[in-house]
C-alpha positions in Angstrom: 151.8 72.1 98.5 149.4 70.1 96.1 146.6 72.0 94.9 144.7 69.0 93.6 144.5 67.8 97.3 143.8 71.3 98.8 140.9 71.9 96.5 139.6 68.5 96.6 139.2 68.7 100.5 137.7 72.1 100.1 135.3 70.7 97.6 134.3 67.9 99.7 133.5 70.3 102.7 131.5 72.7 100.4 129.7 69.9 98.9 128.7 68.7 102.2 127.9 72.3 103.4 125.4 72.6 100.4 122.9 70.6 102.7 122.7 73.5 105.1 120.8 75.5 102.4 117.9 73.3 103.0 116.9 74.9 106.1 116.2 78.4 105.1 114.7 76.8 101.9 112.1 75.0 104.0 111.4 78.1 106.2 111.0 80.2 103.1 108.3 77.6 101.7 106.7 77.5 105.1 106.5 81.4 105.0 105.3 81.1 101.5 108.2 83.3 100.2 108.6 81.5 97.1 111.3 84.0 95.7 113.6 83.5 98.9 113.2 79.7 98.6 114.4 79.9 95.0 117.5 82.2 96.4 118.4 79.3 98.8 117.8 76.5 96.5 120.1 78.3 93.9 122.8 78.8 96.6 122.8 74.9 97.7 122.9 74.1 93.7 125.8 76.2 93.3 127.7 74.9 96.3 127.0 71.4 95.3 128.2 72.0 91.9 131.2 73.7 92.6 132.2 71.1 95.4 131.6 68.3 93.1 133.8 69.8 90.4 136.5 70.6 93.0 136.4 67.0 94.4 136.6 65.2 91.1 140.3 64.4 91.4 140.8 64.0 94.9 142.5 60.8 96.2 141.2 59.6 99.5 144.6 57.9 100.3 147.0 61.0 100.3 148.1 62.2 103.6 148.3 66.0 104.7 151.3 68.1 105.1 151.3 71.0 107.3 151.0 73.7 104.7 148.2 71.9 102.8 146.4 71.6 106.2 146.6 75.4 106.5 145.7 75.8 103.0 142.6 73.8 103.5 141.4 75.8 106.6 142.2 79.1 105.0 140.6 78.1 101.5 137.6 76.6 103.0 136.5 79.9 104.8 136.9 81.8 101.4 135.2 79.4 99.3 132.1 78.8 101.7 131.8 82.3 102.7 131.6 83.0 98.6 129.2 80.4 98.2 126.8 81.2 101.2 126.9 85.0 99.7 124.7 83.6 96.6 121.3 84.1 98.6 122.4 87.7 99.6 123.3 88.8 96.2 120.0 87.2 95.0 118.2 89.0 97.6 119.3 92.5 96.3 122.7 93.1 98.1 125.6 94.2 95.9 128.5 91.5 95.5 130.9 93.1 97.8 128.3 93.7 100.5 127.1 90.2 100.3 130.5 88.7 100.5 131.3 91.1 103.4 128.2 89.8 105.3 128.7 86.4 104.4 132.6 86.4 105.5 131.3 88.4 108.8 129.1 85.4 109.6 131.5 82.7 109.0 134.3 84.4 110.8 131.9 84.8 113.5 132.6 88.7 113.6 129.2 90.1 113.6 129.8 93.3 111.7 127.0 94.1 109.3 126.4 96.3 106.2 122.7 96.0 106.4 120.7 99.2 106.5 117.5 97.8 105.2 116.0 95.1 107.6 112.9 94.4 105.7 114.2 90.7 104.9 112.5 87.4 105.3 112.9 85.2 108.4 114.8 82.7 106.3 117.2 85.4 105.4 117.9 86.3 109.0 117.8 82.6 110.0 120.7 82.0 107.3 122.8 84.9 108.8 122.5 83.2 112.1 123.4 79.9 110.8 126.6 81.0 109.0 127.9 82.2 112.4 127.0 78.7 114.0 128.7 77.1 111.4 131.5 79.5 111.5 132.5 79.0 115.4 133.4 75.8 117.1 131.0 73.6 114.9 132.8 74.2 111.9 136.3 73.4 113.5 134.6 70.0 114.7 132.9 69.5 111.4 136.4 69.9 109.6 138.0 67.3 111.8 135.2 64.9 111.8 134.9 64.9 107.9 138.7 64.7 107.6 139.9 61.2 107.8 143.6 62.3 108.3 144.3 62.2 111.9 147.5 62.1 113.8 150.1 64.9 113.4 148.4 66.3 110.4 145.0 66.2 111.6 146.0 67.7 114.9 147.7 70.5 113.0 144.7 71.1 111.0 142.5 71.2 114.0 144.6 73.6 115.9 145.4 75.8 112.8 142.7 78.0 114.4 143.4 77.3 118.0 145.9 78.8 120.2 149.7 77.9 120.1 149.7 78.3 123.8 149.7 75.3 126.1 146.2 73.9 126.4 144.2 71.0 127.7 143.8 67.9 125.9 140.4 66.3 126.2 140.9 63.0 124.1 143.9 60.9 122.8 142.3 61.1 119.2 141.4 64.2 117.5 138.4 62.7 116.1 137.1 62.0 119.5 137.9 65.4 120.5 135.8 67.0 117.6 132.8 64.8 118.3 132.8 65.8 121.9 133.0 69.4 121.1 130.3 69.2 118.6 128.1 67.5 121.2 128.9 70.2 123.9 128.3 73.0 121.0 125.0 71.6 120.0 123.8 71.1 123.6 124.7 74.7 124.8 123.0 76.1 121.5 119.8 74.1 122.5 119.8 74.9 126.0 120.1 78.7 125.4 117.3 78.5 123.0 115.1 76.9 125.4 116.3 79.1 128.2 115.2 82.2 126.3 112.1 80.9 125.1 110.7 79.4 128.4 112.3 81.8 131.0 112.5 85.1 129.2 109.9 84.8 126.9 111.5 85.6 123.9 109.7 84.5 120.6 110.9 81.0 119.6 112.1 82.2 116.0 114.2 85.1 118.0 115.4 82.7 120.6 116.6 80.2 118.0 118.5 83.1 116.1 120.2 84.3 119.1 121.2 80.8 120.4 122.8 80.2 117.1 124.9 83.4 117.2 125.8 83.6 121.1 127.6 80.2 121.0 130.0 80.9 118.3 130.5 84.2 119.8 129.1 85.9 116.7 126.6 88.4 117.5 124.2 88.6 114.6 120.7 89.5 115.7 117.5 89.5 113.5 116.5 92.8 115.4 118.4 95.9 113.9 118.9 97.3 117.6 120.5 93.8 118.9 119.0 93.0 122.2 118.1 96.6 123.1 115.4 96.2 120.5 113.6 93.5 122.6 113.0 95.9 125.5 110.1 97.4 123.5 107.1 96.0 125.6 104.7 96.9 122.8 106.4 94.7 120.1 107.4 92.0 122.6 104.9 91.8 125.5 105.9 88.5 127.0 109.7 89.2 126.9 111.4 89.8 130.0 114.5 92.0 129.3 116.1 91.4 132.5 116.0 87.7 132.6 116.9 87.6 128.8 120.1 89.7 129.1 121.3 87.8 132.4 120.8 84.5 130.3 122.6 85.6 127.2 125.3 87.3 129.4 126.0 83.7 131.0 126.2 82.1 127.7 128.3 84.8 126.1 130.8 84.1 128.9 130.6 80.3 128.3 131.2 81.1 124.5 134.6 82.9 125.5 135.6 80.1 127.5 137.9 77.1 126.2 135.4 74.4 125.1 137.9 71.7 125.9 138.3 72.9 129.5 134.4 73.3 129.6 134.0 69.9 128.6 136.4 68.6 131.2 134.5 70.6 133.9 131.2 69.2 133.1 132.4 65.5 132.4 135.0 65.0 135.1 136.4 67.7 137.2 133.9 70.5 137.9 136.7 72.6 139.8 139.2 72.5 136.8 138.4 76.1 135.5 139.2 77.7 139.0 142.8 76.2 138.6 143.3 77.3 135.0 145.4 80.5 134.9 143.7 81.8 131.5 140.2 81.3 132.8 140.9 83.2 136.1 142.4 86.0 133.9 139.4 86.0 131.7 136.8 86.1 134.5 138.7 88.6 136.4 138.8 90.8 133.5 135.0 90.4 133.2 134.3 91.2 136.6 136.5 93.9 136.9 135.4 95.4 133.7 131.6 95.1 134.7 132.3 96.6 138.0 134.2 99.5 136.4 131.6 100.1 133.9 128.7 100.0 136.3 130.6 102.4 138.6 131.3 105.0 135.8 127.8 104.8 134.4 126.4 105.4 138.0 128.8 108.0 138.7 128.5 106.9 142.3 127.1 103.8 143.7 125.7 101.6 141.0 122.3 100.0 141.0 121.4 96.6 139.7 120.6 97.9 136.3 124.1 99.4 136.0 125.7 96.0 137.1 123.5 94.1 134.5 124.4 96.7 131.7 128.1 96.6 132.5 128.2 92.8 132.9 126.3 92.3 129.5 128.5 94.7 127.5 131.7 93.6 129.0 130.8 89.8 128.4 129.6 90.7 124.8 132.9 92.5 123.6 135.5 90.4 125.6 134.2 87.2 124.2 133.9 89.1 120.6 130.1 88.3 120.5 129.1 91.9 119.8 125.4 92.1 121.2 124.2 95.4 122.6 121.6 95.7 125.4 122.3 99.5 125.2 124.0 102.0 122.6 127.4 102.2 124.4 128.3 105.0 121.8 126.4 107.5 124.1 128.8 106.5 127.0 131.5 108.7 128.2 135.2 108.2 127.0 135.9 106.4 130.6 133.6 103.3 130.3 134.2 103.0 126.5 138.0 102.9 127.2 137.5 100.0 129.5 135.4 98.3 126.7 138.5 98.7 124.3 140.7 97.1 126.7 138.4 94.0 127.2 138.5 93.8 123.1 142.0 93.5 123.4 142.2 90.8 125.9 139.9 88.6 124.3 138.1 85.0 125.1 140.1 82.0 125.9 142.1 79.9 123.5 140.0 76.9 122.5 136.9 79.0 122.5 135.0 80.7 119.4 136.2 83.9 120.5 138.3 86.0 118.1 141.5 88.3 118.7 144.7 87.1 120.2 142.9 85.1 123.0 143.6 85.9 126.9 146.1 83.1 127.3 148.6 84.9 124.7 147.9 88.2 126.5 148.5 86.5 129.9 151.9 84.9 128.7 152.9 88.1 127.0 152.4 89.8 130.6 154.4 87.2 132.3 157.2 87.4 129.7 157.2 91.2 130.1 157.6 90.9 134.0 160.2 88.3 133.6 162.3 90.6 131.5 161.7 93.5 133.8 163.0 91.3 136.5 166.2 90.4 134.4 167.0 94.1 134.4 167.4 94.1 138.0 169.0 90.4 138.0 170.8 90.0 134.9 172.2 86.3 135.9 169.0 85.1 137.2 167.5 81.9 135.5 163.7 82.7 135.3 161.6 80.0 133.5 158.1 81.4 132.2 155.7 79.0 133.8 151.9 78.2 132.9 150.1 75.6 135.0 153.3 74.7 137.0 155.2 73.9 133.8 158.0 75.6 132.1 157.1 77.0 128.6 159.6 75.9 125.8 161.1 78.9 123.8 159.5 77.9 120.6 156.1 78.4 122.2 157.0 81.6 123.7 158.1 82.9 120.3 154.8 81.8 118.7 152.7 83.5 121.4 154.4 86.8 121.2 154.4 86.5 117.3 150.8 86.4 117.1 150.3 89.3 119.6 152.7 91.4 117.7 151.0 90.7 114.4 147.6 91.6 115.8 148.9 94.7 117.2 150.6 95.6 114.0 147.5 94.5 112.1 145.3 96.9 113.8 147.6 99.7 113.1 148.1 98.5 109.5 144.3 98.0 108.7 143.2 101.2 110.3 146.0 103.3 108.6 144.9 101.8 105.2 141.3 102.6 105.7 142.1 106.2 106.6 144.5 106.4 103.4 141.4 105.0 101.3 139.2 108.0 102.7 137.7 106.6 106.1 137.2 108.9 109.2 140.2 108.3 111.7 138.1 107.2 114.7 136.0 104.8 112.6 138.7 103.6 110.7 140.7 102.2 113.8 137.5 101.3 115.4 136.6 99.1 112.4 140.2 97.7 112.2 139.9 96.4 116.0 136.2 95.1 115.2 137.0 93.2 112.1 140.7 91.9 112.5 139.7 90.9 116.1 136.3 89.3 115.0 134.3 91.4 117.5 131.7 93.0 115.2 130.6 96.5 116.3 132.9 99.2 117.0 132.5 103.0 117.8 131.1 105.9 115.7 129.1 104.9 112.8 130.2 101.4 112.9 128.8 101.2 116.7 126.2 98.7 118.0 123.4 100.5 116.2 125.2 101.5 113.2 126.4 99.8 110.1 129.5 99.4 107.9 127.6 100.4 105.0 129.2 103.8 104.9 132.4 102.3 103.7 133.3 102.3 100.0 134.0 99.0 98.2 137.7 99.0 98.5 137.4 99.6 102.2 134.7 96.7 102.5 137.1 94.3 100.7 139.9 95.4 103.0 137.8 94.6 106.2 136.5 91.4 104.7 140.1 90.2 104.3 140.9 91.6 107.8 138.1 89.3 109.3 139.5 86.3 107.1 143.0 86.9 108.6 141.8 87.6 112.1 139.7 84.3 112.3 142.9 82.4 111.1 144.9 84.2 113.6 146.9 86.0 110.9 150.0 83.9 110.9 148.3 80.9 109.4 147.5 82.8 106.3 150.8 84.7 106.3 152.7 81.2 106.6 151.1 80.4 103.1 152.7 83.2 101.6 156.2 82.4 102.6 158.5 81.7 99.7 159.2 78.1 101.0 155.3 77.3 100.4 155.1 79.1 97.2 157.9 77.6 95.3 156.7 74.3 96.3 153.2 74.9 94.8 152.4 72.0 92.4 149.2 70.3 91.0 149.8 66.7 92.1 153.5 66.3 92.6 155.1 68.4 90.1 156.1 72.2 90.7 154.1 74.7 88.8 157.4 76.5 88.4 159.2 73.8 86.6 159.3 73.5 82.9 
C-alpha cells in the first residue's frame, strides 16, 4: 500500500471539501456573527492548507489497489471529521467532544454531546451539512472526483456498500455516482420544500432537517428533536401531524436502496415490490409500527398511536434517530420492538447504518437452510436471492459482517462498562454508535446526550462510529499483516533497509 497515493487522494478530497466551509461562513456574516464567521473561515483555511500539503506528491496516472481504495475511504472519514471539528473547537467545545460531534455527523450517526444549545444558526447548519456530506452524497462525491474506475473504482464505491447482491443501475461507476447524487439532491430539496410549504416549518429548520433526513443522520437544531416543534407558542404555523408524516416518509426513503429507488423512479415503478430486501424492510416497519401502536394504546390504537409508532420505527430502522416523543418513557415491550428494528437496519445501498437488512435476511435464510439440512443431511439446498444462487464467497462475506457487528456490540459495550459506564447506557451507546443510529436509551436517549461519558469512553464511541460506518471489515482489513508488511511510501516497503 503506497502511502503517498493514499494521502494524496485524501488530500485532494479534503482540499475540495474546504469549499463547504463557505456556506456557514456566509450565514454567520448574514447574521452578523463575526466571531462564528472567523471560526468557519479558519476551518476552511486549515482544510485547504492540509489538503494542499498532502496532495503535493500525488501522481494522477497511478491506478488503485484494493487496500489503497479501502485506505482512502477510511482515511478520508478520519481526516475530514478532524478538519470539520475545527469550528466546534473554536466555538468552545473540548477537542474530544468536537471530534465526537464531527465524527457523529460524517458517519451520519446523530449522537451528540451537546448540552448547551445556545449556538448560532451557522453552527447548527454546519452540523446538518456534515451529515449531508456523510451520507450518499459523500460516496457519490468520492466516485465522481476519483478518476480511477473499473475494478478499483468499483471496489472503492462499494467499500461502504453491501457485499450482498445488489442492483446495478449503470455500466460505469461514474454514471452511477452522478445519478445517485442527483437523486440525493432532489430528495433533499423536495423534503425541505414539503416541510416549509405543507407543514409550516420555518425555512431554516426545514433546510436543516432535510439535510439530516436523507443521509439518515438525525441531527436537529432543536434540543428536543421533532418533539420540540410541537410547541404551538414557539412554532405557531407548524403542523406537527403533517410534519411527522412527511419526515416519516422521507426516513423510509433514506433507508431504502438508492439504486433501487432510482430504477423505480426512472424505469420500473414496481421493481421495489419484487425486491426481497425491500419487502423485508417495509414489512419490518409495518409490523413494528402496528406493534408499537398497539402496545402504546394498551388496546385499540388511535391515529396518534399509529403516527407515533410509524415515526419512531422508521426513524430507528433507518438509523436516522429523530424523536417525536421521548420513548425512554415507554414500557419495556415497545422499547424492545425498537431495539429489534435497530438490529435489522436499512437496505444495502442506502445511507442507513448497521449490518443492513439484506444481510440479516440472508442470514435468516442461511439458518433455515442449515436447520433443513439437519433433517435432510444429503439434500443439496442452494441459498437463493432474487431467484439467483448466492456463491459461497458472498455467503461468507455476509455472515462475517453480521457476526462482526454482533461481536462489536458486545465488545464496545463491555469496554465502556470496564471504563466506568452504566451497564444499560454502555450497551445502548454501543448499539447506537456502532450501528450509526444516534440515540439509545437512558441518559443517551432521544432527549439526552453523550456528554456524561468521560474522554476515554467518548474516544471509544468515536472509533465505534467510524468502524460502523465502514462496516467494520473494511477497517479491520487494513490491519491485516498482509497489508501492514506491504506499506510503503512510493514503491519501497517501509520495513526494508
